[in-house]
C-alpha positions in Angstrom: -26.0 -11.3 -18.4 -23.4 -12.5 -20.6 -20.2 -10.8 -20.6 -18.2 -11.6 -23.4 -14.8 -12.2 -23.5 -12.0 -11.7 -25.7 -9.4 -13.9 -26.7 -5.7 -12.5 -26.0 -2.0 -13.7 -25.9 0.4 -12.7 -23.3 4.1 -13.7 -23.1 5.2 -15.0 -19.7 8.2 -14.0 -18.7 10.7 -16.8 -18.0 10.8 -16.5 -13.8 9.2 -17.3 -10.4 6.7 -15.9 -10.3 5.4 -15.8 -14.0 4.5 -12.1 -14.5 3.3 -10.9 -18.2 5.7 -8.8 -20.3 3.8 -8.5 -23.8 0.5 -8.6 -24.6 -0.9 -9.0 -28.2 -4.4 -9.1 -29.7 -3.8 -11.5 -32.7 -1.6 -14.7 -32.6 2.7 -14.3 -32.5 4.9 -16.6 -33.5 5.9 -18.7 -30.4 9.9 -19.1 -31.6 10.1 -15.6 -31.8 8.2 -15.0 -28.5 8.8 -17.3 -25.9 6.4 -18.2 -23.2 3.7 -16.5 -25.4 -0.3 -18.1 -24.2 -3.3 -17.6 -25.1 -5.9 -16.5 -22.4 -9.4 -14.7 -22.4 -9.1 -11.2 -20.9 -10.7 -12.4 -18.2 -7.9 -14.5 -16.8 -7.1 -13.0 -13.6 -3.3 -13.1 -14.6 -4.2 -10.4 -17.0 -6.3 -8.5 -14.7 -3.8 -8.5 -12.2 -1.4 -7.0 -15.4 -3.9 -4.2 -16.1 -4.5 -3.5 -12.3 -1.4 -3.8 -10.4 -2.8 -1.3 -8.0 -5.8 -3.8 -7.1 -2.9 -6.7 -6.2 -2.7 -7.0 -2.3 0.8 -6.7 -2.0 0.4 -2.8 -3.7 -2.9 -2.6 -1.1 -0.3 -3.2 1.8 2.1 -1.1 0.6 -0.2 1.7 0.7 -1.5 1.6 3.8 2.5 0.9 5.2 2.8 4.0 3.6 0.1 6.1 5.4 1.1 4.8 8.4 4.5 5.7 8.0 3.6 9.1 7.1 1.4 9.8 10.6 3.9 7.9 12.4 6.4 10.5 11.0 4.0 13.3 11.6 3.1 12.6 14.8 7.1 12.0 15.8 7.8 15.8 14.6 5.2 17.0 16.4 6.1 15.1 19.4 9.7 16.7 18.9 8.7 20.4 19.6 7.8 19.9 22.9 10.6 16.8 24.2 13.4 19.4 24.9 10.7 21.3 27.6 9.7 17.7 28.9 13.3 16.6 29.2 15.1 20.0 30.9 11.9 19.4 33.1 10.2 23.1 32.5 7.5 22.1 30.4 4.4 23.6 31.6 1.6 21.8 31.9 -0.5 22.4 29.1 3.0 20.9 26.6 3.2 18.4 29.2 -0.6 17.2 28.5 0.2 18.2 25.3 3.1 15.2 25.1 0.7 13.0 26.7 -2.0 13.5 23.5 0.9 13.0 20.8 1.9 10.1 22.9 -1.2 8.5 23.2 -2.0 9.0 19.9 1.4 7.8 18.6 0.9 4.5 20.3 -2.5 4.2 19.0 -1.1 4.9 15.2 1.5 1.5 15.8 -1.1 -0.9 16.9 -3.7 0.6 13.8 -3.8 -2.9 11.6 -3.0 -2.3 7.8 -3.9 -5.9 6.8 -7.7 -5.3 7.4 -9.3 -3.4 4.2 -10.7 -0.4 5.8 -7.9 0.1 9.0 -9.6 2.8 11.9 -6.8 5.2 12.1 -7.1 7.4 15.2 -7.4 11.1 15.5 -4.6 13.2 16.1 -4.4 15.7 19.1 -6.0 19.2 18.3 -2.6 21.5 17.4 
């Protein structure tokens, strides 16, 4: 099966790394549109322009954001019983709950977000 491509004309910003700032489907005046080059629509640079969410940096940021949100929620859950623990009047149930949340928090910090599908630990029952 052959996939047809389309010739496009893209303008790159004069920066490093270069990034696409305009796309045309017909030739343009290169004096008016500096940095204009011709390419096929299956070019990886154009695909990255179309789908920035699929870029490794964006994917990694989304995973980091998820990890940060889970860590914040775990911290908030631990804060509820930390005063009792610090004062030394926590019940056995509160102590076990605190240990479960601390174990969960520690497991979250160890999650490798650089892999395709991170394995997220299960939070303790509330």
